C-alpha positions in Angstrom: 32.8 -5.3 -16.6 30.7 -2.6 -14.9 30.6 -1.5 -11.3 27.1 -1.3 -9.8 26.4 0.6 -6.6 23.3 -0.7 -4.8 22.0 1.6 -2.1 19.9 -0.1 0.6 18.1 1.3 3.6 19.7 0.8 7.1 16.7 -1.4 7.9 13.6 -2.8 6.2 14.9 -2.9 2.6 13.1 -5.4 0.4 15.3 -8.6 0.4 14.4 -9.8 -3.1 15.0 -6.4 -4.6 18.6 -6.5 -3.3 19.4 -10.2 -3.6 17.9 -11.0 -7.1 19.5 -8.1 -9.0 22.8 -8.6 -7.1 22.8 -12.2 -8.2 22.1 -11.2 -11.8 24.8 -8.6 -11.8 27.4 -10.9 -10.3 26.4 -13.8 -12.6 27.1 -11.5 -15.6 30.5 -10.5 -14.3 29.7 -7.1 -12.8 31.1 -5.9 -9.5 28.6 -4.9 -6.9 29.2 -2.2 -4.2 26.6 -2.1 -1.4 26.1 1.3 0.1 23.8 2.4 3.0 23.4 5.2 5.5 25.3 3.2 8.0 28.2 0.7 7.9 26.5 -1.4 10.6 24.6 -4.5 9.5 21.4 -3.7 7.6 18.5 -6.1 8.0 15.9 -6.6 5.2 12.2 -7.0 5.7 12.5 -10.8 5.7 15.7 -11.0 7.7 18.5 -10.8 5.1 21.6 -9.4 6.8 23.9 -7.2 4.8 27.0 -5.4 5.9 27.5 -2.4 3.6 30.8 -1.9 1.8 30.5 1.9 2.0 28.5 4.7 3.5 26.4 6.2 0.6 27.6 9.6 1.6 31.1 8.6 0.5 30.1 7.3 -2.9 31.2 9.4 -5.9 30.2 8.9 -9.5 33.7 7.6 -10.2 32.9 4.6 -8.0 30.2 3.1 -10.3 28.7 2.8 -13.8 25.2 2.2 -12.5 23.4 3.4 -9.4 20.5 1.3 -8.0 18.2 2.4 -5.2 16.7 -0.7 -3.6 13.1 -0.6 -2.4 11.2 -1.7 0.7 9.7 0.5 3.4 13.1 1.6 4.6 13.9 3.3 1.3 11.7 6.2 2.6 14.9 7.3 4.6 16.1 8.6 1.2 12.9 10.3 0.0 13.9 13.8 1.2 17.7 13.3 1.4 19.5 16.1 -0.4 22.6 13.8 -0.5 20.7 10.9 -2.2 19.1 13.4 -4.6 22.4 15.0 -5.4 24.1 11.6 -6.0 21.4 10.5 -8.4 21.4 13.9 -10.3 25.2 13.9 -10.5 25.3 10.2 -11.7 22.7 11.0 -14.4 24.6 14.2 -15.5 27.8 12.1 -15.8 26.2 9.6 -18.1 25.7 6.8 -15.6 22.7 4.4 -15.5 20.3 5.5 -12.6 17.7 3.1 -11.4 15.3 2.4 -8.6 12.8 -0.4 -7.7 9.6 -0.7 -5.7 9.0 2.5 -3.7 12.5 3.8 -4.4 11.6 5.6 -7.7 10.1 8.2 -5.4 13.7 9.2 -4.6 14.4 9.8 -8.3 11.1 11.7 -8.7 11.9 14.0 -5.7 15.4 14.5 -7.2 13.8 15.9 -10.3 15.0 13.1 -12.6 11.7 11.8 -13.7 10.3 15.0 -15.2 8.9 14.1 -18.6 10.1 10.5 -18.4 8.1 7.2 -18.4 8.5 5.5 -15.1 6.9 2.9 -12.8 6.8 2.4 -9.0 5.1 0.3 -6.4 1.4 1.5 -6.5 1.8 3.5 -3.2 4.3 5.8 -5.0 2.2 6.7 -8.1 1.1 10.1 -6.9 4.7 11.1 -6.0 5.9 10.2 -9.5 3.1 12.1 -11.1 3.8 15.1 -8.8 7.4 14.9 -10.0 6.4 15.2 -13.6 6.7 11.5 -14.6 4.5 9.6 -17.0 3.5 6.8 -14.7 2.9 3.6 -16.7 2.3 0.9 -14.0 4.4 -1.5 -16.0 6.7 -4.0 -14.1 9.8 -2.3 -15.5 10.2 0.9 -17.4 13.3 2.4 -19.2 13.5 6.0 -20.3 16.9 7.2 -21.5 19.4 5.9 -18.9 16.8 5.7 -16.1 15.4 2.3 -15.1 12.5 1.9 -12.7 10.8 -1.3 -11.4 7.5 -1.7 -9.5 8.4 -4.3 -7.0 9.9 -7.7 -6.0 8.3 -9.7 -8.8 10.1 -7.4 -11.3 13.5 -7.6 -9.6 15.2 -9.9 -12.2 13.8 -8.2 -15.2 14.7 -4.9 -13.6 18.3 -6.1 -13.2 18.4 -7.2 -16.9 17.2 -3.8 -18.0 19.9 -2.1 -15.9 22.6 -4.3 -17.5 21.2 -3.6 -21.0 21.6 0.2 -20.4 25.3 -0.4 -19.4 26.1 -1.7 -22.9 
């Protein structure tokens, strides 16, 4: 089974966008590694407490088969992170599934990964995706090549299913 690295913000990540995909991944026999910019407990918007397994700066593409950036307001800490951008680009270059949900597709856009690709995002991020050269669809979930984007918490389970389909 696959290893899936889920990157959450140090605070204010969107609980359902972490919990629901993680539940789907585990139920389907995949291993989940939770990464963040701190090893201290991260707290979601609605109070979910998560102690990350690894600092995302330590992640290498050998550690996972799929990379998931979890949304929520806190995800903005990765918008202009050259480390987050580099990890996403390297993962894509190495044939991994690269994904993001809610506002987090902005990270992929700013990393240059959505140029010429169909993608979706929480409505606040539409301009950032278009600026990054994406074809914004507004759909709940979008798949283009090995890139999966979701537009928010209601799409979290479908988003997880699309990530797993790309792993096959």
